[in-house]
DRENMIDO-401932 format. One record per atom (N, C-alpha, C): x, y, z. Coordinates in steps of 0.05 Angstrom, whole numbers. Layout:
N
+--------+--------+--------+
!      x !      y !      z !
+--------+--------+--------+
!      X !      Y !      Z !
...
+--------+--------+--------+
END
This chain:
92
+--------+--------+--------+
!      x !      y !      z !
+--------+--------+--------+
!   6936 !   1744 !   1747 !
!   6930 !   1767 !   1732 !
!   6943 !   1791 !   1746 !
!   6958 !   1808 !   1731 !
!   6970 !   1832 !   1742 !
!   6953 !   1856 !   1734 !
!   6948 !   1873 !   1752 !
!   6933 !   1897 !   1746 !
!   6950 !   1921 !   1750 !
!   6950 !   1940 !   1730 !
!   6965 !   1965 !   1733 !
!   6945 !   1987 !   1728 !
!   6948 !   2008 !   1744 !
!   6931 !   2032 !   1740 !
!   6949 !   2054 !   1728 !
!   6941 !   2062 !   1704 !
!   6957 !   2081 !   1690 !
!   6943 !   2108 !   1689 !
!   6957 !   2128 !   1701 !
!   6946 !   2156 !   1699 !
!   6957 !   2168 !   1673 !
!   6939 !   2179 !   1658 !
!   6947 !   2189 !   1631 !
!   6940 !   2219 !   1631 !
!   6961 !   2236 !   1622 !
!   6955 !   2263 !   1616 !
!   6954 !   2265 !   1586 !
!   6935 !   2280 !   1575 !
!   6930 !   2281 !   1547 !
!   6926 !   2310 !   1537 !
!   6931 !   2315 !   1512 !
!   6924 !   2340 !   1499 !
!   6894 !   2345 !   1505 !
!   6886 !   2366 !   1519 !
!   6858 !   2370 !   1527 !
!   6839 !   2370 !   1504 !
!   6846 !   2380 !   1481 !
!   6828 !   2379 !   1459 !
!   6824 !   2352 !   1446 !
!   6840 !   2332 !   1454 !
!   6838 !   2306 !   1443 !
!   6831 !   2284 !   1462 !
!   6822 !   2291 !   1487 !
!   6817 !   2271 !   1507 !
!   6798 !   2249 !   1499 !
!   6775 !   2254 !   1488 !
!   6757 !   2233 !   1478 !
!   6771 !   2214 !   1458 !
!   6784 !   2225 !   1439 !
!   6798 !   2209 !   1418 !
!   6820 !   2192 !   1431 !
!   6835 !   2203 !   1448 !
!   6856 !   2190 !   1463 !
!   6845 !   2166 !   1478 !
!   6823 !   2172 !   1493 !
!   6811 !   2151 !   1510 !
!   6801 !   2128 !   1493 !
!   6788 !   2134 !   1470 !
!   6777 !   2113 !   1454 !
!   6800 !   2096 !   1442 !
!   6822 !   2110 !   1433 !
!   6845 !   2094 !   1424 !
!   6857 !   2077 !   1444 !
!   6861 !   2087 !   1468 !
!   6874 !   2071 !   1489 !
!   6855 !   2047 !   1496 !
!   6829 !   2052 !   1496 !
!   6810 !   2030 !   1502 !
!   6811 !   2006 !   1482 !
!   6822 !   2010 !   1459 !
!   6824 !   1989 !   1439 !
!   6850 !   1971 !   1441 !
!   6868 !   1981 !   1459 !
!   6894 !   1968 !   1461 !
!   6890 !   1941 !   1477 !
!   6901 !   1920 !   1467 !
!   6901 !   1894 !   1480 !
!   6914 !   1896 !   1507 !
!   6900 !   1887 !   1528 !
!   6910 !   1890 !   1556 !
!   6898 !   1912 !   1571 !
!   6885 !   1930 !   1558 !
!   6870 !   1952 !   1571 !
!   6842 !   1943 !   1575 !
!   6833 !   1941 !   1600 !
!   6805 !   1933 !   1605 !
!   6786 !   1955 !   1608 !
!   6795 !   1977 !   1617 !
!   6777 !   2001 !   1620 !
!   6792 !   2027 !   1618 !
!   6778 !   2048 !   1610 !
!   6790 !   2074 !   1609 !
!   6768 !   2094 !   1621 !
!   6777 !   2110 !   1639 !
!   6759 !   2131 !   1652 !
!   6770 !   2158 !   1647 !
!   6751 !   2176 !   1640 !
!   6757 !   2204 !   1640 !
!   6752 !   2215 !   1668 !
!   6772 !   2229 !   1680 !
!   6769 !   2237 !   1708 !
!   6775 !   2266 !   1712 !
!   6768 !   2277 !   1735 !
!   6775 !   2304 !   1742 !
!   6801 !   2304 !   1757 !
!   6813 !   2326 !   1759 !
!   6837 !   2329 !   1775 !
!   6862 !   2335 !   1757 !
!   6886 !   2328 !   1767 !
!   6910 !   2333 !   1753 !
!   6916 !   2315 !   1730 !
!   6901 !   2293 !   1728 !
!   6904 !   2276 !   1705 !
!   6879 !   2275 !   1688 !
!   6881 !   2266 !   1664 !
!   6857 !   2266 !   1647 !
!   6843 !   2240 !   1644 !
!   6858 !   2218 !   1644 !
!   6847 !   2192 !   1641 !
!   6860 !   2173 !   1659 !
!   6845 !   2152 !   1667 !
!   6856 !   2128 !   1681 !
!   6851 !   2104 !   1665 !
!   6872 !   2089 !   1659 !
!   6869 !   2064 !   1644 !
!   6875 !   2041 !   1663 !
!   6859 !   2021 !   1663 !
!   6864 !   1996 !   1678 !
!   6876 !   1976 !   1658 !
!   6900 !   1967 !   1665 !
!   6914 !   1947 !   1648 !
!   6914 !   1921 !   1663 !
!   6905 !   1900 !   1650 !
!   6905 !   1873 !   1662 !
!   6920 !   1854 !   1644 !
!   6943 !   1844 !   1654 !
!   6959 !   1826 !   1638 !
!   6968 !   1802 !   1654 !
!   6979 !   1783 !   1641 !
!   6989 !   1759 !   1655 !
!   7017 !   1760 !   1668 !
!   7034 !   1777 !   1656 !
!   7061 !   1778 !   1665 !
!   7070 !   1807 !   1669 !
!   7090 !   1813 !   1687 !
!   7100 !   1840 !   1691 !
!   7112 !   1851 !   1665 !
!   7125 !   1835 !   1649 !
!   7137 !   1844 !   1625 !
!   7116 !   1856 !   1605 !
!   7090 !   1845 !   1607 !
!   7070 !   1854 !   1589 !
!   7062 !   1882 !   1596 !
!   7065 !   1891 !   1620 !
!   7059 !   1918 !   1628 !
!   7076 !   1938 !   1611 !
!   7101 !   1932 !   1608 !
!   7119 !   1949 !   1592 !
!   7109 !   1950 !   1563 !
!   7100 !   1927 !   1553 !
!   7091 !   1927 !   1525 !
!   7066 !   1944 !   1522 !
!   7047 !   1941 !   1541 !
!   7022 !   1957 !   1539 !
!   7027 !   1986 !   1543 !
!   7041 !   1993 !   1565 !
!   7044 !   2021 !   1572 !
!   7066 !   2035 !   1555 !
!   7090 !   2025 !   1555 !
!   7112 !   2039 !   1541 !
!   7110 !   2037 !   1512 !
!   7102 !   2014 !   1502 !
!   7102 !   2009 !   1473 !
!   7075 !   2017 !   1460 !
!   7054 !   2019 !   1475 !
!   7029 !   2024 !   1464 !
!   7016 !   2050 !   1472 !
!   7009 !   2052 !   1497 !
!   6995 !   2076 !   1508 !
!   7012 !   2100 !   1505 !
!   7038 !   2098 !   1511 !
!   7054 !   2123 !   1510 !
!   7057 !   2133 !   1481 !
!   7051 !   2117 !   1462 !
!   7055 !   2123 !   1433 !
!   7028 !   2132 !   1421 !
!   7008 !   2132 !   1436 !
!   6981 !   2142 !   1425 !
!   6985 !   2172 !   1422 !
!   6978 !   2181 !   1397 !
!   6979 !   2210 !   1392 !
!   6960 !   2225 !   1409 !
!   6971 !   2245 !   1424 !
!   6955 !   2261 !   1442 !
!   6963 !   2255 !   1472 !
!   6976 !   2233 !   1477 !
!   6985 !   2226 !   1504 !
!   7009 !   2243 !   1509 !
!   7010 !   2258 !   1532 !
!   7033 !   2275 !   1538 !
!   7048 !   2263 !   1562 !
!   7037 !   2247 !   1578 !
!   7051 !   2236 !   1601 !
!   7035 !   2213 !   1613 !
!   7049 !   2193 !   1624 !
!   7036 !   2172 !   1640 !
!   7050 !   2167 !   1666 !
!   7035 !   2156 !   1685 !
!   7046 !   2147 !   1710 !
!   7033 !   2121 !   1717 !
!   7049 !   2100 !   1720 !
!   7038 !   2072 !   1724 !
!   7041 !   2063 !   1752 !
!   7019 !   2052 !   1763 !
!   7019 !   2040 !   1790 !
!   7010 !   2011 !   1788 !
!   7027 !   1993 !   1798 !
!   7021 !   1965 !   1797 !
!   7007 !   1956 !   1823 !
!   6984 !   1943 !   1820 !
!   6968 !   1935 !   1843 !
!   6979 !   1909 !   1852 !
!   6982 !   1907 !   1879 !
!   6991 !   1881 !   1890 !
!   6970 !   1866 !   1907 !
!   6947 !   1878 !   1912 !
!   6926 !   1865 !   1926 !
!   6899 !   1877 !   1919 !
!   6879 !   1862 !   1915 !
!   6853 !   1872 !   1909 !
!   6834 !   1868 !   1932 !
!   6818 !   1887 !   1938 !
!   6798 !   1885 !   1960 !
!   6770 !   1889 !   1950 !
!   6767 !   1893 !   1924 !
!   6740 !   1898 !   1914 !
!   6722 !   1873 !   1915 !
!   6698 !   1877 !   1923 !
!   6678 !   1855 !   1924 !
!   6673 !   1846 !   1896 !
!   6672 !   1864 !   1877 !
!   6668 !   1858 !   1848 !
!   6689 !   1839 !   1839 !
!   6714 !   1844 !   1844 !
!   6737 !   1826 !   1836 !
!   6735 !   1800 !   1848 !
!   6728 !   1799 !   1874 !
!   6727 !   1773 !   1888 !
!   6703 !   1756 !   1878 !
!   6680 !   1769 !   1872 !
!   6657 !   1755 !   1862 !
!   6663 !   1743 !   1834 !
!   6676 !   1759 !   1817 !
!   6681 !   1748 !   1790 !
!   6702 !   1727 !   1790 !
!   6720 !   1728 !   1810 !
!   6741 !   1706 !   1811 !
!   6727 !   1679 !   1819 !
!   6705 !   1679 !   1833 !
!   6691 !   1655 !   1841 !
!   6667 !   1650 !   1824 !
!   6662 !   1665 !   1804 !
!   6638 !   1662 !   1788 !
!   6640 !   1636 !   1771 !
!   6617 !   1622 !   1769 !
!   6616 !   1598 !   1752 !
!   6608 !   1605 !   1724 !
!   6604 !   1631 !   1718 !
!   6597 !   1639 !   1691 !
!   6568 !   1630 !   1682 !
!   6551 !   1630 !   1701 !
!   6523 !   1621 !   1695 !
!   6504 !   1645 !   1690 !
!   6516 !   1669 !   1686 !
!   6499 !   1693 !   1682 !
!   6483 !   1691 !   1657 !
+--------+--------+--------+
END
């Protein structure tokens, strides 16, 4: 699984609508509204690098109200949450 962290700048008056639309895109696992120089952070989880282009360039960038994106591809995870779910037996 490949994870990309996408910083999204959006039209300020449309941030909630933009976030909700991005959250419905296949491959987007989470969307966060954040403070700072960006408006939203979207976590994209896909099986192949080529799929990142499909999700970000073909889908997220075309959401009405998105003004700019910056994509960072993760190459190693250190989160306890990620490690625990990777070894989970699904008995919850």
